[in-house]
C-alpha positions as CSV (number, residue, x, y, z in Angstrom):
1,M,72.4,38.8,-31.1
2,S,72.6,37.6,-34.9
3,M,70.0,39.3,-37.5
4,N,69.0,36.8,-40.3
5,R,68.4,38.2,-43.9
6,R,64.7,38.4,-43.8
7,E,64.8,40.2,-40.2
8,F,67.4,42.7,-41.7
9,L,65.4,43.5,-44.9
10,T,62.3,44.1,-42.9
11,T,64.1,46.3,-40.4
12,T,65.9,48.5,-43.3
13,L,62.8,49.0,-45.2
14,A,60.8,50.5,-42.0
15,G,63.4,52.6,-41.5
16,A,63.5,53.7,-44.9
17,A,59.6,54.3,-44.8
18,G,59.8,55.9,-41.8
19,A,62.7,58.1,-43.0
20,M,60.4,59.2,-46.0
21,M,57.2,59.9,-44.3
22,A,59.1,61.8,-41.6
23,P,59.5,64.8,-43.6
24,S,55.9,64.9,-44.8
25,L,54.5,64.8,-41.7
26,L,56.4,67.4,-40.6
27,A,55.3,69.4,-43.4
28,A,52.0,68.4,-42.9
29,D,52.3,69.9,-38.9
30,A,53.7,72.7,-39.9
31,A,51.1,73.2,-42.6
32,A,48.4,73.0,-40.1
33,A,50.2,75.2,-37.3
34,A,50.2,77.8,-39.9
35,N,46.7,77.3,-40.8
36,P,45.4,80.8,-40.4
37,F,41.6,79.4,-40.2
38,K,42.5,76.5,-37.9
39,L,39.7,75.6,-35.3
40,V,40.6,76.6,-31.6
41,P,39.1,76.0,-28.5
42,L,37.0,79.5,-27.4
43,G,38.0,78.9,-23.7
44,K,35.8,76.1,-21.8
45,T,32.7,77.2,-23.8
46,G,33.1,73.7,-26.0
47,L,33.0,75.6,-28.9
48,K,35.5,75.6,-32.0
49,V,35.9,78.6,-33.5
50,S,38.7,79.5,-36.9
51,L,41.4,81.5,-35.6
52,V,40.7,84.1,-38.1
53,A,36.8,85.3,-37.8
54,A,34.5,87.7,-39.5
55,G,32.9,90.5,-38.1
56,T,30.0,92.1,-39.7
57,G,29.3,95.5,-38.1
58,M,32.1,97.9,-39.0
59,R,30.6,101.1,-38.5
60,G,27.4,99.6,-37.0
61,G,24.5,100.9,-35.7
62,G,20.7,100.8,-36.5
63,R,20.6,97.9,-37.7
64,A,23.1,98.6,-40.5
65,S,26.9,98.4,-40.8
66,N,29.3,98.9,-44.0
67,M,28.8,95.2,-44.7
68,T,25.1,95.6,-44.9
69,R,25.7,99.0,-47.1
70,L,27.3,96.9,-49.4
71,G,23.5,95.2,-50.6
72,K,22.1,91.7,-50.4
73,E,24.0,90.5,-53.3
74,K,27.3,91.6,-52.3
75,F,27.1,91.1,-48.9
76,E,26.2,87.5,-48.8
77,A,28.9,86.9,-51.7
78,L,31.6,87.9,-49.0
79,L,30.1,85.9,-46.3
80,K,30.1,83.1,-48.6
81,Y,33.6,83.9,-49.3
82,E,35.3,83.9,-46.1
83,Y,33.2,80.7,-45.2
84,E,35.1,79.1,-48.5
85,Q,38.6,80.3,-47.1
86,G,37.9,78.4,-43.5
87,V,36.2,81.1,-41.8
88,R,33.8,79.5,-39.3
89,F,33.4,81.7,-36.4
90,F,30.8,84.9,-37.2
91,D,30.1,87.7,-35.2
92,L,26.7,89.5,-35.4
93,A,24.8,91.8,-33.4
94,D,21.2,93.1,-33.4
95,M,22.3,96.4,-34.0
96,Y,24.4,95.4,-37.1
97,G,21.2,94.5,-39.0
98,S,23.1,91.5,-40.2
99,H,21.4,88.1,-39.3
100,Q,19.1,87.7,-42.3
101,Y,22.1,88.1,-44.8
102,L,24.5,85.7,-42.8
103,A,21.1,83.1,-42.9
104,S,20.5,83.8,-46.4
105,A,24.0,83.1,-47.5
106,F,24.5,80.0,-45.4
107,K,21.1,78.6,-46.7
108,G,21.9,74.8,-47.0
109,L,25.2,74.7,-45.4
110,P,25.2,72.0,-42.3
111,R,24.4,74.3,-39.1
112,D,27.5,73.0,-37.1
113,S,29.5,73.6,-39.9
114,Y,29.5,77.3,-38.6
115,V,29.6,79.0,-35.1
116,I,27.4,82.2,-34.9
117,N,27.8,85.0,-32.3
118,S,25.3,87.7,-31.5
119,K,24.8,90.4,-29.1
120,I,22.0,91.8,-27.8
121,W,21.8,95.8,-27.1
122,F,20.1,96.6,-24.0
123,M,21.1,100.7,-24.0
124,N,19.3,103.4,-25.1
125,G,19.9,104.3,-28.9
126,A,21.9,102.4,-31.6
127,L,18.3,100.8,-32.3
128,P,14.9,102.2,-34.1
129,E,12.9,101.5,-31.3
130,K,12.8,103.0,-28.0
131,E,11.9,99.5,-26.1
132,R,14.1,96.7,-24.9
133,P,12.7,93.6,-24.4
134,D,14.1,91.0,-22.2
135,A,16.9,88.5,-23.3
136,N,14.3,85.3,-24.1
137,V,12.3,87.5,-26.4
138,V,14.8,88.9,-28.2
139,I,17.0,85.7,-28.5
140,D,13.9,84.0,-29.9
141,R,13.5,86.6,-32.5
142,F,17.4,86.4,-32.9
143,R,16.6,82.4,-33.9
144,K,13.7,83.2,-36.2
145,E,15.7,85.9,-38.2
146,L,18.9,83.5,-38.5
147,N,16.7,80.6,-39.2
148,T,18.4,78.3,-36.8
149,D,17.2,76.4,-33.6
150,Y,20.3,77.7,-31.8
151,I,22.9,80.3,-31.3
152,D,26.3,79.2,-30.1
153,L,27.2,82.1,-28.4
154,V,25.1,85.3,-27.3
155,L,26.6,88.6,-25.8
156,I,25.2,91.4,-23.8
157,H,26.5,94.2,-25.9
158,C,29.0,96.8,-24.9
159,M,29.2,97.0,-21.3
160,T,30.8,100.0,-19.8
161,D,30.0,100.3,-16.3
162,A,32.3,98.4,-13.4
163,N,29.0,97.1,-11.6
164,W,27.4,95.6,-15.2
165,T,27.1,91.9,-13.6
166,D,25.0,93.3,-10.9
167,K,22.8,95.7,-13.1
168,M,22.0,93.2,-15.8
169,K,21.4,90.4,-13.3
170,K,17.6,89.9,-14.7
171,Q,19.1,89.4,-18.6
172,M,22.2,87.1,-17.1
173,D,20.0,84.8,-15.4
174,I,17.3,84.8,-18.3
175,M,20.0,84.0,-20.5
176,A,21.6,81.0,-18.4
177,D,18.3,79.5,-18.1
178,L,18.3,79.5,-22.2
179,K,21.8,77.8,-22.5
180,S,20.5,75.5,-19.6
181,K,18.1,74.2,-22.1
182,G,20.3,74.6,-25.2
183,I,18.6,77.1,-26.9
184,I,22.2,79.1,-26.5
185,K,25.3,77.3,-26.1
186,A,27.5,79.9,-24.1
187,Q,27.0,83.3,-23.0
188,G,29.4,86.3,-22.5
189,V,29.8,90.0,-22.9
190,S,31.4,92.4,-25.6
191,C,33.6,95.0,-23.1
192,H,33.9,99.1,-23.9
193,S,35.9,99.9,-20.6
194,L,38.7,98.5,-18.5
195,A,36.4,98.3,-15.7
196,A,33.7,96.1,-17.3
197,L,36.6,93.9,-18.5
198,K,38.1,93.4,-15.2
199,A,34.7,92.6,-14.2
200,A,34.0,90.2,-16.7
201,A,37.4,88.2,-16.7
202,E,36.2,87.4,-12.9
203,S,32.7,86.4,-13.4
204,P,31.5,82.9,-12.8
205,W,28.5,83.8,-15.5
206,V,30.9,84.8,-18.4
207,D,31.9,82.1,-20.6
208,S,33.4,84.4,-23.5
209,I,34.5,87.9,-23.5
210,H,34.7,90.3,-26.4
211,T,37.7,92.5,-26.0
212,R,39.2,95.5,-28.2
213,I,43.2,94.6,-28.6
214,N,45.9,95.9,-30.9
215,A,49.4,96.7,-30.5
216,F,49.1,100.4,-30.7
217,G,46.2,101.4,-28.1
218,D,44.0,102.4,-30.8
219,S,40.1,102.1,-29.9
220,M,40.9,99.9,-27.0
221,D,39.7,100.0,-23.1
222,D,43.3,101.4,-22.1
223,K,45.8,103.1,-24.4
224,N,48.4,100.8,-23.3
225,P,48.0,97.5,-24.2
226,A,50.0,95.9,-21.7
227,V,47.4,97.0,-19.0
228,V,44.6,95.0,-21.3
229,A,46.7,91.9,-21.9
230,E,47.2,91.5,-18.2
231,V,43.3,91.3,-17.9
232,L,43.0,88.8,-20.7
233,K,45.4,86.8,-19.3
234,T,43.3,86.9,-16.1
235,A,40.4,85.9,-18.2
236,R,42.1,82.8,-20.2
237,A,43.1,81.5,-16.4
238,N,39.6,81.7,-15.8
239,G,38.6,79.7,-18.5
240,K,36.9,82.5,-20.8
241,G,36.8,82.4,-24.0
242,V,38.7,85.6,-25.4
243,V,37.7,87.3,-28.8
244,G,40.1,90.2,-30.1
245,M,38.6,93.0,-31.9
246,K,40.1,96.0,-33.4
247,L,43.2,94.3,-34.6
248,V,43.3,96.5,-37.9
249,G,42.1,99.6,-35.2
250,E,38.9,99.9,-36.3
251,G,40.1,100.5,-39.9
252,R,42.8,102.9,-39.1
253,Y,45.8,100.5,-40.3
254,R,43.8,99.3,-43.5
255,N,46.4,101.4,-45.7
256,D,49.2,100.5,-43.2
257,P,50.7,97.0,-44.1
258,A,53.5,97.7,-41.2
259,K,51.1,98.4,-38.6
260,R,48.9,95.2,-39.7
261,D,51.5,93.1,-39.2
262,E,53.0,94.5,-36.0
263,S,49.6,94.0,-34.7
264,I,49.1,90.7,-35.7
265,K,52.3,89.7,-34.4
266,Y,51.6,91.4,-31.3
267,V,48.2,89.5,-30.3
268,L,49.2,86.1,-31.5
269,G,52.3,86.7,-29.5
270,L,50.1,87.5,-26.4
271,N,49.1,84.0,-25.9
272,A,45.5,85.5,-24.2
273,V,43.3,85.8,-27.2
274,D,41.8,82.8,-28.7
275,T,40.5,83.9,-32.1
276,M,40.6,87.5,-33.7
277,I,37.3,89.1,-35.2
278,V,38.3,91.4,-38.4
279,G,35.5,93.3,-40.3
280,F,36.1,92.3,-43.8
281,E,34.6,94.7,-46.5
282,K,36.3,92.8,-49.6
283,T,37.5,89.4,-50.1
284,E,41.5,90.8,-51.0
285,E,41.1,92.2,-47.3
286,V,40.1,88.3,-46.3
287,D,43.2,87.4,-48.3
288,D,45.7,89.9,-47.1
289,F,44.9,89.6,-43.5
290,A,45.2,85.5,-43.6
291,A,48.6,85.7,-45.5
292,R,49.9,87.9,-42.6
293,V,48.5,85.8,-39.7
294,K,50.3,82.8,-41.8
295,K,53.4,84.7,-42.0
296,V,53.5,85.2,-38.4
297,L,52.2,81.5,-37.5
298,A,54.8,80.2,-39.9
299,G,57.3,82.0,-38.0
300,N,56.4,81.1,-34.2
301,A,56.3,77.1,-35.9
302,A,59.7,77.2,-37.2
Protein backbone atom coordinates (compact mmCIF):
# COMPACT_ATOMS: atom_id res chain seq x y z
CA MET A 1 0.00 0.00 0.00
CA SER A 2 1.40 3.38 -1.00
CA MET A 3 1.57 6.36 1.36
CA ASN A 4 1.32 9.95 0.17
CA ARG A 5 3.62 12.70 1.46
CA ARG A 6 1.09 14.10 3.96
CA GLU A 7 0.43 10.69 5.49
CA PHE A 8 4.16 10.01 5.66
CA LEU A 9 4.86 13.29 7.51
CA THR A 10 1.95 12.79 9.88
CA THR A 11 3.05 9.27 10.76
CA THR A 12 6.68 10.30 11.13
CA LEU A 13 5.91 13.30 13.36
CA ALA A 14 3.55 11.27 15.54
CA GLY A 15 6.19 8.62 15.97
CA ALA A 16 8.81 11.21 16.85
CA ALA A 17 6.50 12.85 19.38
CA GLY A 18 5.80 9.46 20.94
CA ALA A 19 9.50 8.72 21.13
CA MET A 20 10.16 12.05 22.84
CA MET A 21 7.31 11.60 25.32
CA ALA A 22 7.99 8.01 26.28
CA PRO A 23 11.18 8.61 28.33
CA SER A 24 9.61 11.50 30.27
CA LEU A 25 6.49 9.46 30.98
CA LEU A 26 8.60 6.56 32.11
CA ALA A 27 10.60 8.89 34.34
CA ALA A 28 7.39 10.29 35.81
CA ASP A 29 6.09 6.78 36.48
CA ALA A 30 9.38 5.79 38.10
CA ALA A 31 9.37 8.91 40.27
CA ALA A 32 5.80 8.21 41.38
CA ALA A 33 6.64 4.60 42.18
CA ALA A 34 9.62 5.68 44.27
CA ASN A 35 7.72 8.40 46.18
CA PRO A 36 7.92 7.52 49.90
CA PHE A 37 4.79 9.58 50.53
CA LYS A 38 2.68 8.16 47.72
CA LEU A 39 -0.93 7.47 48.62
CA VAL A 40 -1.84 3.82 49.02
CA PRO A 41 -5.12 2.05 49.87
CA LEU A 42 -5.43 0.94 53.48
CA GLY A 43 -6.88 -2.51 52.89
CA LYS A 44 -10.57 -2.30 52.03
CA THR A 45 -11.28 0.61 54.39
CA GLY A 46 -11.71 3.06 51.51
CA LEU A 47 -9.02 5.24 53.09
CA LYS A 48 -5.91 6.30 51.21
CA VAL A 49 -2.87 6.93 53.34
CA SER A 50 0.75 7.90 52.70
CA LEU A 51 3.21 5.02 52.53
CA VAL A 52 5.34 6.73 55.18
CA ALA A 53 3.18 7.85 58.09
CA ALA A 54 3.90 9.77 61.29
CA GLY A 55 3.45 8.50 64.82
CA THR A 56 3.04 10.70 67.88
CA GLY A 57 3.55 8.21 70.71
CA MET A 58 7.25 7.54 71.20
CA ARG A 59 7.59 6.63 74.89
CA GLY A 60 3.91 7.45 75.26
CA GLY A 61 1.78 7.18 78.39
CA GLY A 62 -0.28 9.31 80.74
CA ARG A 63 -1.33 11.56 77.82
CA ALA A 64 2.26 12.49 77.02
CA SER A 65 5.02 11.30 74.68
CA ASN A 66 8.44 12.37 73.47
CA MET A 67 6.61 14.46 70.88
CA THR A 68 4.38 16.33 73.33
CA ARG A 69 7.42 16.81 75.56
CA LEU A 70 8.97 18.83 72.74
CA GLY A 71 6.49 21.53 73.66
CA LYS A 72 3.66 23.06 71.66
CA GLU A 73 5.77 25.15 69.28
CA LYS A 74 8.28 22.43 68.34
CA PHE A 75 5.78 19.60 68.13
CA GLU A 76 3.37 21.56 65.96
CA ALA A 77 6.27 22.66 63.73
CA LEU A 78 7.24 18.99 63.35
CA LEU A 79 3.67 18.02 62.39
CA LYS A 80 3.53 20.83 59.82
CA TYR A 81 6.88 19.75 58.38
CA GLU A 82 5.68 16.16 58.06
CA TYR A 83 2.59 17.36 56.22
CA GLU A 84 4.62 19.63 53.94
CA GLN A 85 6.87 16.73 52.98
CA GLY A 86 3.86 14.62 52.03
CA VAL A 87 2.81 12.67 55.13
CA ARG A 88 -0.96 12.19 55.00
CA PHE A 89 -1.51 9.64 57.75
CA PHE A 90 -1.07 10.60 61.40
CA ASP A 91 -1.22 8.11 64.26
CA LEU A 92 -2.55 9.49 67.54
CA ALA A 93 -3.90 8.01 70.76
CA ASP A 94 -5.59 9.08 73.96
CA MET A 95 -2.61 7.91 76.01
CA TYR A 96 -0.21 10.03 73.89
CA GLY A 97 -2.07 13.30 74.51
CA SER A 98 -1.44 14.37 70.94
CA HIS A 99 -4.94 15.30 69.74
CA GLN A 100 -4.90 19.00 70.53
CA TYR A 101 -1.45 19.49 68.99
CA LEU A 102 -2.55 18.10 65.63
CA ALA A 103 -5.80 20.09 65.70
CA SER A 104 -3.86 23.29 66.29
CA ALA A 105 -1.10 22.54 63.78
CA PHE A 106 -3.53 21.67 60.98
CA LYS A 107 -6.06 24.43 61.59
CA GLY A 108 -7.15 25.75 58.21
CA LEU A 109 -6.02 22.71 56.23
CA PRO A 110 -8.69 20.84 54.27
CA ARG A 111 -9.90 18.06 56.56
CA ASP A 112 -9.97 15.56 53.72
CA SER A 113 -6.30 16.20 52.91
CA TYR A 114 -5.03 14.02 55.78
CA VAL A 115 -6.09 10.87 57.59
CA ILE A 116 -6.38 10.73 61.38
CA ASN A 117 -6.02 7.53 63.35
CA SER A 118 -6.58 7.46 67.09
CA LYS A 119 -6.76 4.73 69.70
CA ILE A 120 -8.93 4.10 72.76
CA TRP A 121 -7.30 2.74 75.90
CA PHE A 122 -9.66 0.48 77.86
CA MET A 123 -7.18 -1.19 80.22
CA ASN A 124 -5.96 -0.14 83.65
CA GLY A 125 -3.16 2.39 83.98
CA ALA A 126 -1.61 4.61 81.26
CA LEU A 127 -4.26 7.33 81.76
CA PRO A 128 -4.64 9.73 84.70
CA GLU A 129 -8.22 8.74 85.54
CA LYS A 130 -9.47 5.28 86.57
CA GLU A 131 -12.75 5.44 84.68
CA ARG A 132 -13.01 3.88 81.22
CA PRO A 133 -16.15 5.26 79.54
CA ASP A 134 -17.70 3.49 76.59
CA ALA A 135 -16.35 4.07 73.08
CA ASN A 136 -19.10 6.50 72.04
CA VAL A 137 -18.29 8.82 74.97
CA VAL A 138 -14.56 8.62 74.33
CA ILE A 139 -14.85 9.17 70.58
CA ASP A 140 -17.09 12.18 71.12
CA ARG A 141 -14.34 13.68 73.32
CA PHE A 142 -11.72 12.78 70.68
CA ARG A 143 -13.68 14.68 68.02
CA LYS A 144 -13.86 17.76 70.21
CA GLU A 145 -10.13 17.59 70.97
CA LEU A 146 -9.36 17.14 67.27
CA ASN A 147 -11.91 19.75 66.17
CA THR A 148 -13.36 17.39 63.59
CA ASP A 149 -16.77 15.95 62.81
CA TYR A 150 -15.36 12.50 62.05
CA ILE A 151 -12.29 10.39 62.70
CA ASP A 152 -10.97 8.30 59.84
CA LEU A 153 -9.78 5.29 61.82
CA VAL A 154 -10.27 4.40 65.49
CA LEU A 155 -8.59 1.43 67.14
CA ILE A 156 -8.96 -0.49 70.36
CA HIS A 157 -5.50 0.06 71.78
CA CYS A 158 -2.99 -2.62 72.72
CA MET A 159 -4.87 -5.90 72.74
CA THR A 160 -2.94 -8.92 74.04
CA ASP A 161 -5.61 -11.54 74.79
CA ALA A 162 -6.46 -14.22 72.22
CA ASN A 163 -10.12 -13.73 73.18
CA TRP A 164 -10.14 -9.94 72.94
CA THR A 165 -12.95 -10.01 70.36
CA ASP A 166 -15.23 -11.61 72.96
CA LYS A 167 -14.13 -9.41 75.85
CA MET A 168 -14.43 -6.19 73.84
CA LYS A 169 -17.70 -7.05 72.08
CA LYS A 170 -19.70 -4.26 73.72
CA GLN A 171 -17.19 -1.63 72.58
CA MET A 172 -16.91 -3.21 69.15
CA ASP A 173 -20.70 -3.00 68.72
CA ILE A 174 -20.67 0.65 69.78
CA MET A 175 -17.89 1.43 67.31
CA ALA A 176 -19.70 -0.42 64.52
CA ASP A 177 -22.76 1.77 65.16
CA LEU A 178 -20.62 4.91 65.02
CA LYS A 179 -19.13 3.67 61.76
CA SER A 180 -22.60 3.15 60.29
CA LYS A 181 -23.33 6.81 61.11
CA GLY A 182 -20.09 8.10 59.53
CA ILE A 183 -18.70 9.33 62.85
CA ILE A 184 -15.75 7.02 62.28
CA LYS A 185 -14.81 5.76 58.82
CA ALA A 186 -13.08 2.55 59.83
CA GLN A 187 -12.33 0.53 62.96
CA GLY A 188 -9.65 -1.82 64.13
CA VAL A 189 -7.13 -2.79 66.75
CA SER A 190 -3.48 -2.45 67.69
CA CYS A 191 -2.01 -5.80 68.69
CA HIS A 192 0.69 -6.58 71.24
CA SER A 193 0.72 -10.36 71.18
CA LEU A 194 0.78 -13.00 68.47
CA ALA A 195 -2.48 -14.49 69.74
CA ALA A 196 -4.25 -11.13 69.56
CA LEU A 197 -2.82 -10.53 66.10
CA LYS A 198 -4.10 -13.88 64.83
CA ALA A 199 -7.57 -13.10 66.19
CA ALA A 200 -7.53 -9.70 64.49
CA ALA A 201 -6.49 -11.20 61.16
CA GLU A 202 -9.60 -13.40 61.17
CA SER A 203 -12.18 -11.07 62.76
CA PRO A 204 -14.84 -9.72 60.35
CA TRP A 205 -15.16 -6.65 62.60
CA VAL A 206 -11.57 -5.55 62.04
CA ASP A 207 -10.97 -3.15 59.15
CA SER A 208 -7.34 -2.38 59.97
CA ILE A 209 -4.57 -3.66 62.22
CA HIS A 210 -1.61 -1.86 63.77
CA THR A 211 1.20 -4.39 64.08
CA ARG A 212 4.83 -4.35 65.17
CA ILE A 213 7.14 -5.45 62.38
CA ASN A 214 10.83 -5.08 61.54
CA ALA A 215 13.63 -7.27 60.22
CA PHE A 216 15.06 -8.21 63.62
CA GLY A 217 12.13 -9.19 65.86
CA ASP A 218 12.64 -6.27 68.25
CA SER A 219 9.55 -5.17 70.22
CA MET A 220 7.43 -7.55 68.13
CA ASP A 221 4.76 -10.16 68.80
CA ASP A 222 7.27 -12.88 68.00
CA LYS A 223 11.06 -12.81 67.90
CA ASN A 224 10.91 -14.42 64.47
CA PRO A 225 9.71 -11.79 61.95
CA ALA A 226 8.66 -14.53 59.52
CA VAL A 227 6.07 -15.80 62.02
CA VAL A 228 4.48 -12.35 62.27
CA ALA A 229 4.73 -11.86 58.50
CA GLU A 230 2.64 -14.96 57.82
CA VAL A 231 -0.18 -13.63 60.02
CA LEU A 232 0.00 -10.27 58.24
CA LYS A 233 -0.31 -11.99 54.88
CA THR A 234 -3.45 -13.71 56.16
CA ALA A 235 -4.82 -10.37 57.34
CA ARG A 236 -4.04 -8.80 53.96
CA ALA A 237 -5.73 -11.69 52.15
CA ASN A 238 -8.79 -11.10 54.34
CA GLY A 239 -8.95 -7.47 53.20
CA LYS A 240 -7.57 -5.88 56.37
CA GLY A 241 -5.50 -2.74 56.28
CA VAL A 242 -2.07 -3.46 57.76
CA VAL A 243 -0.18 -0.64 59.46
CA GLY A 244 3.42 -1.42 60.36
CA MET A 245 4.95 -0.05 63.57
CA LYS A 246 8.39 -0.33 65.23
CA LEU A 247 10.30 -0.37 61.94
CA VAL A 248 13.14 1.41 63.73
CA GLY A 249 12.90 -1.09 66.59
CA GLU A 250 11.30 1.44 68.94
CA GLY A 251 14.30 3.69 68.41
CA ARG A 252 16.95 0.96 68.65
CA TYR A 253 18.17 1.59 65.08
CA ARG A 254 18.17 5.36 65.33
CA ASN A 255 21.97 5.38 65.20
CA ASP A 256 22.33 2.29 63.03
CA PRO A 257 21.78 3.18 59.35
CA ALA A 258 22.44 -0.38 58.15
CA LYS A 259 19.68 -1.78 60.36
CA ARG A 260 17.25 0.92 59.28
CA ASP A 261 17.94 0.08 55.65
CA GLU A 262 17.56 -3.64 56.23
CA SER A 263 14.32 -3.19 58.16
CA ILE A 264 12.79 -0.94 55.50
CA LYS A 265 13.80 -3.33 52.73
CA TYR A 266 12.41 -6.30 54.65
CA VAL A 267 9.03 -4.73 55.44
CA LEU A 268 8.52 -3.32 51.93
CA GLY A 269 9.46 -6.69 50.49
CA LEU A 270 6.78 -8.56 52.44
CA ASN A 271 3.93 -7.20 50.32
CA ALA A 272 1.85 -7.48 53.48
CA VAL A 273 2.10 -3.98 54.98
CA ASP A 274 0.18 -1.02 53.54
CA THR A 275 1.79 1.85 55.41
CA MET A 276 4.66 2.37 57.87
CA ILE A 277 4.33 4.50 61.00
CA VAL A 278 7.49 6.03 62.44
CA GLY A 279 7.65 8.21 65.53
CA PHE A 280 9.79 11.02 64.15
CA GLU A 281 11.13 13.41 66.76
CA LYS A 282 13.16 15.64 64.42
CA THR A 283 12.70 16.89 60.88
CA GLU A 284 16.03 15.28 59.99
CA GLU A 285 14.58 11.89 60.90
CA VAL A 286 11.70 12.44 58.48
CA ASP A 287 14.13 13.24 55.68
CA ASP A 288 16.44 10.35 56.49
CA PHE A 289 13.71 7.71 56.63
CA ALA A 290 12.03 9.01 53.48
CA ALA A 291 15.32 8.94 51.57
CA ARG A 292 15.95 5.34 52.60
CA VAL A 293 12.43 4.29 51.61
CA LYS A 294 12.84 6.07 48.28
CA LYS A 295 16.09 4.21 47.59
CA VAL A 296 14.45 0.83 48.21
CA LEU A 297 11.40 1.73 46.10
CA ALA A 298 13.59 2.95 43.25
CA GLY A 299 15.53 -0.29 43.34
CA ASN A 300 12.32 -2.31 43.25
CA ALA A 301 11.01 -0.29 40.30
CA ALA A 302 14.22 -0.64 38.26
